[in-house]
N, C-alpha and C positions, 0 to 999 in steps of 0.2 A: 377623800377618805383614806387612800393609801397613795404612796408615791408612784405605784405602777397600777393605777386604776384600770380595770378592763373596759373594753369598749363593747357596744352592742354587737359589732361584727365578730369580735373575739368570742363573745358568749354564744353566738349562733353557730360558730364552728364546732362547738361541743355536741351539736344535735345533727346527726346524719341525715334525718329526713328533710331538714331545711335546705339541703343542697339542691333539691329538685327544682326550686324556684316557685313551688306552690305556696300561696300565702295562707297560712293557717290562722284564721281569725275566728275560730270556734273553740277556743281553748277552755271555756267554761264547761264544755262537754268532755274535756280530756286533753291534757297538754302533751306535747311531744317529749321524747326521752333523750337524755344525754347518752352519748355512746358508752360512757363508763357504766351506766346502769344496765344497758343492753348486754355489754360484755360480761358483767358480773353475773347476770342471770344465766347466760350461756355457759359460763365457767362452772357455776354451781351444778347445772344439769349434766354437765360432762363429767364432773369429778366427785360430786357429793349428793347425788340424787337418791337418797335413802331416807328411811324413817329415823327420827330423833330418838335419843335415849337408849340405844342398843349397846353402846360401849366400845365399838370398834372405830377406827380412825375416821372413816367417812361419816359415820353416824355422829361422832363427836363434833365434826365440822358442821353438820347440819344443826345440831343442838346449839352450838355457839352462834350460828348465823341467826337462828330464831331469837335467841336471847339478845343479840346485838340489835336486831330490828326493833324490838321493844324499847331498848335503851335509846336508840337513835330517835324514835318518835317522842319519847319523853323529853329528850333534850331539845328537839325541834319545837315542841309545844311549850316548853318551860315548866314542866311538871315539878321540878326540884324534888323535894322529898315529901310532897303533899299528896301524891296520888300515883296511880299506875295506869298504863295504857293497855287496852285489850285490842287485838287485831282481828279483822274479819274481812269478808269478801267485798263488802260495800258499806256505805253509810246507811243505806236502806236496811240491809241485813242487821247491822249493829243496833239501829234504833228499834227494829222489831224485837230483837233479843232483849233490849233494855225494857221496852214496854211490857214484854212478856213477864219479865222478872217483877215489875211493879204490879202486874195484874194479880200476883199472888200475895202482895204486901198491902195494897190499898183496900179500903173497905167501901161498901156501897154508901153513897152520899159524899164521899171524898171528891174533891174537885181538881181537875186538870185544866190549865189555861193553855191554849194553843194559838200561835200567831197565824193569821191568814196569810201572811207574807212568806211562810215556810215553803221550802221545797217539800214535796209530798213525803219524802223520806222522813221528815221530822214532824209530819202532821198526821198522816194516815195511821201509823202505829198507835198514837195516843188517842185518836178518834175511836179506834176499835175498843178502847177500854169501856165504852158505854155499855157493851154487852155484859159487863160485870157490875153494872149499877153505878159506875163512876160518872160524875157529872162533868161533861166536857163544855168549856166555855171558849168562845172564839174572840181573840184580840184582833179587832178589825183594822182597816187601813183607810186612808183618805181616798175617796173614789176618783179623784183627779190625778193625784201624784202616786198613789200606791204606798205612800210612806206611813209608818206607824207612829202614833202619839203615845209617849210613855204615860201621860195622864190617863189615857183610856185603859192602859194596863192596870194602873193603880186602882181604878174604880172596880176592876174585876176581882181583885184579891180579897179573900175572906179568911176566917180562921179555919175553913175547911180546905183551902188551897194546899195542894201537896206538891205539884209540879207545874212549872211554866216552861214551855218549849218554844223557842224563837230562833231566828237566824241572825248570825253576826252580820252577814251580807246577803241580801236577796240575789239569787242567781238570775233574776230578771231585771231588777232595778239597779244593782251595783252600789247601793247605799252602804254605809258603815254604821252599825248601831253602837251605842255607848254601853258595851257589855258590862264594865264594872258598875256603872250607875244602875242599870237594870237588875244586875245580880244583887246589889245591896237592897233594892226595893223589894225583891222577891224574898230574900233572906229575912228582911224585917217582918215579913208576913208569915215566916216560919215554913216556907216552901223551898224546894230545890229547883235549880235551873238545868235545862238540857239545851245546849247551844249548838246549832249547826254552823260549823265554821268552814264548810266546803268551799263556798264562793269567796271567802276571805283569805284562806290559807296560802293560795298561790301568789298573793300580793302583799300580805302584811305579816307583822311580827307577832306570833302567838305567845301569850304570857298567862297561861291558864292558872298557875299558882297565884300570881299577883292579882289576877282578876277575881280569884276566889270562887270560880265556877264549880259546880258540882260535877257536871258532865260537859264535855266538849268533843265534837266529832268532826273529822274531815276525811276526804277521799284522797289517798296518796297518788292515784292516777291523774288527778287534776293539779298535782304539785310536783310534776316532773319525775314521778315514780311509777312503779307498776300497778296493775289493778289490785288494789287492796284498800282498806280503810282503817283508821285508828280512832278509838274511843277512849279519851282520858276520863278517869273518874277519881274523885277524892277518896282517900282511904276510908273515911267514915261513910261515904255514900255507897261504896262497894260493900262495906261490912254489913249494911242493913238488908242486903239482897241475897237471895238464894240463887246461885248461878245454875244454868240449865244443863251443865255437863254431867257426866255419869255420877251416880250416887256415891261411888267409892272415892271420888276425888274430894279432898277435904274442903269444907266451906270457905276457909280463908286462903285457899291456894289461888290467888289472883296473879296473873290473868287466866290461868288454865281453866278455872271453874266456869269461865264465861266464853271460852273459845271452843265451840262444838267441832269435833272432828279434828282434822289436821289443817294447819295453815299451809298456804302456798310458800314453801320454803325457798323456792327459786325467786319468788317475788320479794321475800325478806332479804335475800342477797342483793337484789337490785336496789332495794330501798336503802340499805346501809351504804351502798356505794354512792348514792346521791350526795353524801357528805363531801365527796371529792369535788363535785361541781360547786357546792356552796363555798368551799374553801377558795376555789378560783375566784368566785364573785367577790368574796370578802378580801382577797389579796392576802390570805393567811395560810399557814401550813398546819394549823391545829383545828380539830373539830370540837368546838365548844360553843357556849351560848353567845359569846361575843362574835364568833364567826357567823352564827345564824342572824344576829342583829345586823351586822354589816352587810351580809348578803341580801337580806330583805330590803334594807335601805337602798342598796344598789338597784334592786328590782324596781322600787318606786321611782328612783331617779330616771331609769330608762323608760318607764311608763308615762311619765308626766307629759312629754311632748306628743305621745300617741293620743292621750285623752284630749289635749288641746286641739290637735288637728282634727280629730273625729268630730268634736263639737263644732268646729269651724265649718266642716262639711255639712253636718245635719242642720245647723241653724241657718244655713244659706238656702235651704230648700223650703219653699212656701208650703205651710200647712202640715209639715211633718211634726208628729207628736213624739217627744222623747220622754220616756217614763223615768220616774225616780228623781234624784237630785240633779242639780246643774253640774258644771264641769269640775267643781271642787267638792271635797269631802266624799269621794267615791273611788271605786276601782274601775278599770277600763272594760267593764262589762256594760254595754249600752244597748237597750232595747228601744225600738221606735216603731211607729205606724205611719204609713203614707195614705193620704186621702185620695191619691191618684191610682195607686197600684196595690192590689192585694198582697199581703205578706208572702204567701207561697210563691207568687210570681217574682217578687223582688229577690228573694233568696235564690230561686232557680236561675234567674238572669245573672246574678253575681257569681254563682258557682260555676257557670259555663266559662267564666273568665279566669279560671285557675285560682280562684279565691274561695276559701271555705268559710261560709257563714251558715246560719240556719234560721228557720222560722218555727213557730209553734208556741205552746203554752209553757214550755221549758220545765215541765213537772211542777210548775207553780199554778196549777189549775184553778185553785180556789182564789188566788190573787188575781188571775185574769178575770174571773167572774166578778170580783169585787170592784175592779176598775173598768168594767163594761167592755172587755175585749173578747170577741168570739173565740172560744177555746178550740174550734176546729181549724182556724187559720192562725190565730195568735199574733205574736209580734215578730218583727225581724230583729235578730240579736247579733251584735258584733262583740266578740269578747277577745280582747288582746291580752298579751302578757309581755314581759320585758324583752323577749327575743324577737318580737315584731318590730318593724321599722316604720318610720314616717313615710318612706317610699311605698310601703305596702298599703298604708292608709290612703295615699294619693292614688294608687291603683284602684282601691275600693271606690274612691270618689269618682273616678272616671267611669267605673262600671255602674255606679248608681245614677249618674247623670241622666241617662235615657229613661229611667223608670221613675225617678223622683222629680 
């Protein structure tokens, strides 16, 4: 990609926590932070920790930081000039905010289609609309693989359908949905899409404008940034909603009308500085869409051998059930079940070997029910990112041998 392509080892050097030797293989729950992000947050709290909009120098810096964080997310997501990004505390909070806005717009008898494969962040808020007389339909999954059939979605769409909420990637299955095709299908029915991109964003190139999605949300703390989330919405999609912020804030003042209270400005500072790391991955000195494209391509390049090695390990274990697709067409988030050892015991054994994985329903409670997995014990999940190494997967394999 460039004459001075970075290595995995060089990328790892940007992350102070990785120097400990602990193998972080639970990145779908939250990725580690580059040092530049940590330093930017510390610097902001030391020099500019004040309220925005007051007119003095520190306040001006805080105002500029918040504005830059919105612009960075719009660039990262590929918003172009088709929409704006609203920032919030989490994907769950932003989806609840959005569903609350639609509760005042939709009418009894209108229909909302919700994917069973969703993380609960993009399911529960829409299911709650039933209290307003909205009809909630569930787009189911294959009980063996957990995967969703687009034809089953098509059968659910009617002239009363107003919203379809689905994940780009399941944080339990690691699959990758065809977002443009699903969006066209939903738009042809006259409805809007709300896409949960949390489990995709740390691995793939977001192109929200090109995909023509109405709303797309991801958590920045799972994409090498601080605890925050970003919700993109098309201009026309925002315009039809009444934001929940104070009555005196103008209806068309987006994003402010949809951001209750203050943002975490120190998190905004860290988020902006993430661009420095993306430039390193891309081998460039400018922060633009080409840098984002090259950086995410580099991430996928580093992840490919991790997926291959992990599947080699799991496929060699008799009776182990791997959820979702095979080793292609997926991200390195892999959930499995052992016929020999309960999921909590597998995770506990591995964690004692200085390797972080986890067990549970992964907030995909409805999906676990649909594929006949006990929600109290759930699956074992291994979720790698580009800063993991094949050596760490080999360490995981050695730790799994006694229990699988």
